[in-house]
C-alpha positions in Angstrom: 6.8 -17.7 -15.3 4.8 -15.2 -17.4 5.5 -15.3 -21.1 6.7 -12.4 -23.2 4.2 -10.7 -25.5 6.6 -8.2 -27.2 10.3 -7.3 -27.0 11.6 -3.7 -26.6 15.3 -3.1 -27.2 15.9 -6.8 -26.6 14.1 -6.7 -23.2 11.0 -8.9 -22.7 7.7 -7.1 -22.1 4.9 -9.2 -20.5 1.2 -8.5 -20.2 1.7 -7.7 -16.5 4.4 -5.2 -17.3 2.3 -3.6 -20.0 -0.6 -3.2 -17.7 1.6 -1.6 -15.1 2.8 0.9 -17.6 -0.8 1.7 -18.6 -1.8 2.0 -14.9 1.1 4.4 -14.2 0.1 6.4 -17.3 -3.5 6.8 -16.1 -2.2 7.7 -12.6 0.1 10.4 -14.0 -2.7 11.8 -16.2 -4.9 12.1 -13.1 -2.0 13.8 -11.2 -1.6 16.4 -13.9 -5.4 17.0 -14.2 -5.7 17.4 -10.4 -2.7 19.6 -10.2 -3.8 22.0 -12.9 -7.3 22.1 -11.3 -5.6 23.3 -8.1 -3.8 25.9 -10.1 -0.3 24.4 -9.7 2.5 25.4 -12.1 2.9 22.9 -14.9 6.7 22.9 -14.5 6.3 21.8 -10.8 4.0 19.0 -11.9 6.5 17.8 -14.5 9.4 17.9 -12.1 7.4 15.9 -9.6 6.3 13.3 -12.2 9.8 13.0 -13.8 11.4 12.5 -10.3 8.6 10.1 -9.2 9.4 7.6 -12.0 13.0 6.8 -11.2 12.7 7.3 -7.5 9.6 5.1 -7.3 11.4 2.4 -9.3 14.5 2.6 -7.2 12.5 2.7 -4.0 10.4 -0.4 -5.0 13.6 -2.3 -5.9 15.4 -1.4 -2.7 12.5 -2.3 -0.5 12.3 -5.7 -2.2 16.0 -6.0 -1.6 15.7 -5.3 2.1 12.7 -7.6 2.4 14.4 -10.4 0.5 18.0 -9.9 1.3 19.0 -13.5 1.6 17.7 -14.2 -1.9 20.0 -11.5 -3.4 22.9 -12.7 -1.3 22.4 -16.2 -2.7 21.9 -15.1 -6.3 24.6 -12.4 -6.2 24.0 -8.7 -5.6 24.3 -8.1 -9.4 20.7 -9.5 -9.5 19.7 -6.2 -7.9 20.4 -4.5 -11.3 18.4 -7.0 -13.4 15.2 -5.1 -13.2 13.6 -7.1 -16.0 13.6 -10.1 -13.8 11.0 -8.6 -11.5 11.2 -8.0 -7.8 9.5 -4.8 -6.7 7.7 -3.8 -3.5 4.8 -1.3 -3.5 5.7 0.4 -0.2 9.1 1.3 -1.7 7.4 2.9 -4.7 5.2 5.0 -2.4 8.3 6.1 -0.5 10.0 7.0 -3.7 7.1 9.1 -4.9 6.9 10.9 -1.6 10.6 11.7 -1.8 10.1 13.0 -5.3 7.4 15.4 -4.0 9.7 16.5 -1.3 12.6 17.3 -3.7 10.4 18.9 -6.3 8.7 21.0 -3.6 12.0 22.3 -2.2 13.4 22.8 -5.6 10.4 24.8 -6.9 9.8 26.5 -3.5 6.2 25.3 -3.3 4.3 23.6 -0.6 5.4 20.0 -0.2 2.1 19.2 1.6 0.2 20.4 -1.5 2.3 18.2 -3.8 1.8 15.2 -1.5 -1.9 15.8 -1.4 -2.1 16.1 -5.2 -0.2 12.8 -5.5 -2.3 10.9 -3.0 -5.5 10.2 -5.1 -3.5 9.4 -8.3 -1.3 7.0 -6.2 -4.4 5.2 -5.0 -5.8 5.0 -8.5 -2.5 3.6 -9.8 -2.3 1.0 -7.0 -5.8 -0.1 -7.7 -5.3 -0.6 -11.4 -1.9 -2.2 -10.8 -3.5 -4.7 -8.4 -6.0 -5.8 -11.1 -3.0 -6.3 -13.4 -1.7 -9.1 -11.0 -4.2 -11.4 -12.8 -1.4 -11.8 -15.4 1.4 -12.3 -12.9 0.0 -15.1 -10.8 0.5 -13.0 -7.7 -2.1 -11.7 -5.3 -3.7 -15.1 -4.7 -5.2 -16.3 -1.5 -6.2 -19.6 0.2 -7.8 -22.4 -1.7 -11.4 -22.0 -2.5 -13.5 -24.9 -1.1 -17.0 -23.7 -2.0 -17.8 -24.6 -5.6 -20.1 -21.6 -6.1 -17.0 -19.3 -5.8 -14.8 -21.3 -8.1 -15.0 -18.7 -10.8 -13.5 -15.3 -11.7 -13.6 -12.7 -10.2 -13.9 -14.5 -6.9 -11.1 -16.8 -7.6 -8.4 -17.7 -10.2 -7.7 -21.2 -11.5 -4.1 -22.4 -11.3 -3.8 -25.0 -14.0 -0.4 -26.3 -12.8 -1.9 -27.3 -9.5 -5.5 -27.8 -10.7 -6.8 -25.7 -7.8 -8.8 -22.5 -7.4 -7.4 -19.7 -5.2 -9.2 -16.6 -3.9 -8.4 -13.6 -6.0 -7.0 -11.3 -3.3 -5.7 -8.9 -5.9 -9.3 -8.1 -6.8 -10.0 -7.1 -3.2 -6.9 -5.0 -3.0 -7.7 -3.3 -6.3 -11.3 -2.5 -5.1 -10.0 -1.3 -1.7 -7.5 1.1 -3.5 -10.2 2.4 -5.8 -12.5 3.1 -2.8 -9.7 5.0 -1.2 -9.3 7.0 -4.4 -12.9 8.0 -4.3 -12.8 8.9 -0.6 -9.7 11.1 -1.2 -11.5 13.0 -3.9 -14.8 13.4 -1.9 -14.0 16.7 -0.3 -11.4 19.4 0.3 -9.2 18.9 3.3 -6.5 21.0 5.2 -3.0 20.9 3.7 -1.4 17.5 4.2 -4.5 15.7 5.4 -5.3 14.1 2.1 -1.8 12.4 2.0 -2.1 11.4 5.6 -5.6 9.9 5.0 -4.2 7.9 2.0 -1.5 6.4 4.1 -3.8 5.7 7.0 -6.5 4.0 4.9 -4.1 2.1 2.7 -2.1 0.9 5.7 -5.2 -0.2 7.6 -6.5 -2.2 4.6 -3.2 -3.7 3.9 -2.8 -5.2 7.4 -5.6 -7.7 6.6 -5.3 -8.0 2.8 -1.6 -8.9 3.0 -2.4 -11.7 5.5 -4.7 -13.2 2.9 -2.0 -13.6 0.3 -0.5 -17.0 -0.4 2.1 -15.8 -3.0 5.7 -14.7 -2.9 5.0 -11.9 -0.4 8.1 -10.6 1.4 8.7 -12.1 4.9 11.2 -11.7 7.7 11.0 -15.2 9.2 7.2 -15.5 10.0 6.6 -11.7 9.8 5.0 -10.3 6.6 7.0 -7.2 5.7 4.1 -5.3 4.2 2.0 -5.9 7.3 4.7 -4.7 9.5 5.4 -1.7 7.3 1.7 -0.7 7.4 1.7 -0.8 11.2 4.9 1.3 11.3 3.4 3.9 8.9 0.3 4.2 11.1 2.5 4.6 14.3 4.6 7.1 12.5 1.5 9.1 11.5 0.3 9.1 15.1 3.7 10.2 16.4 3.9 13.0 13.8 0.4 14.2 14.9 1.6 14.7 18.4 4.5 16.8 17.1 2.3 18.7 14.8 -0.1 19.8 17.5 2.5 20.3 20.3 1.9 24.0 20.2 -1.9 23.6 20.7 -2.0 21.1 23.5 -5.7 21.7 24.1 -6.4 20.2 20.7 -5.3 16.7 21.8 -6.1 15.8 25.4 -3.6 13.5 27.0 -6.3 11.0 28.0 -7.5 10.7 24.4 -3.9 10.4 23.1 -3.2 7.6 25.6 -6.4 5.8 24.7 -5.6 5.9 20.9 -2.2 4.4 21.5 -3.6 1.8 23.8 -6.3 0.7 21.4 -3.9 0.5 18.5 -1.6 -1.7 20.6 -4.5 -3.9 21.7 -5.8 -4.4 18.2 -2.3 -5.1 17.0 -1.8 -7.8 19.6 -5.1 -9.4 18.6 -4.0 -9.5 15.0 -0.7 -11.1 15.9 -2.7 -13.7 17.9 -4.9 -14.4 14.9 -1.8 -14.9 12.7 -0.5 -17.5 15.2 -3.9 -19.2 15.1 -3.6 -19.6 11.3 -0.4 -21.5 12.0 -2.1 -23.7 14.5 -0.1 -22.5 17.4 -3.0 -21.1 19.4 -6.8 -20.9 19.1 -6.7 -24.0 16.9 -10.5 -24.4 16.9 -11.0 -20.9 15.5 -12.4 -21.1 11.9 -10.3 -19.4 9.3 -13.1 -17.2 8.1 -13.8 -16.0 11.7 -10.1 -15.2 12.1 -10.1 -13.0 9.1 -13.3 -11.4 10.2 -11.8 -10.5 13.5 -8.6 -9.3 11.8 -10.5 -7.1 9.5 -12.4 -5.6 12.4 -9.2 -5.0 14.3 -7.6 -3.4 11.3 -10.6 -1.1 11.0 -10.3 -0.4 14.8 -6.6 0.6 14.3 -7.6 3.0 11.6 -10.4 4.6 13.6 -8.3 4.8 16.8 -5.3 6.3 14.9 -7.6 8.8 13.0 -8.8 10.3 16.3 -5.2 11.3 17.0 -4.1 12.1 13.5 -7.3 14.2 12.6 -8.5 15.6 16.0 -11.7 17.7 15.7 -11.0 21.4 15.8 -7.2 21.0 15.9 -5.1 23.4 13.8 -1.5 22.4 12.8 
């Protein structure tokens, strides 16, 4: 367990928690700067930010509760209120922030899509910095490192208790989030598309990166909750795209729509097969590195196939 560095009102503050606060502060600063650059009212930005903090925290906690229900049942549901003991899930925080933008937008009578777009890049930045902070938490580790050349940071982290080196998956996740941050800021897009692109890119990356983790990731039996959530988010974006463009049927041809769904389903099936191969149930002779390479390609394939439906060329919502 991570040791305390300071105490605030009698509650322990660890290096990881401090880094999370700093990451969140930088993300909020980016949100305010981007919002003002777009000419958004400062009061609207403050409402969104102040709502995002509690709703993001509550969402992260509730998502962890849902993904780890039996733990809370065993420990007693009062453990749900002991926030200082840890136990948060990133997808819940993303959902809480999105809900905050929805409430703030309706409250202030401004475009919810614009608020979500403004939140997207700062969210990616916050996630990236938060992932790097996992160095202090002991989370975000991957399989054992067997090649001596990679037994060093930032490729791997040394776990003294076990005297082993594990791949530093949190570094890959942090880099991926920062790349998404740069992509989101690369050009101006139609209303709502920046937020959709964030969800699509983050979800596609997380399908593979979550599989690499060998930490206390949330599971339902053998299913990794974050992986499943990422796929559900992508499927939701695809379904929403069909509804968005239902008035302009010429924008999305039925054949292309069916092909996108078929490809996503095919790639998802391959990913499931690869997961079973890691457990030795099928394809036992497949090298682990080859399995992850195939999984990464399939995750990218899901992203590309879904994007053809979510962002069809020439379509107008």
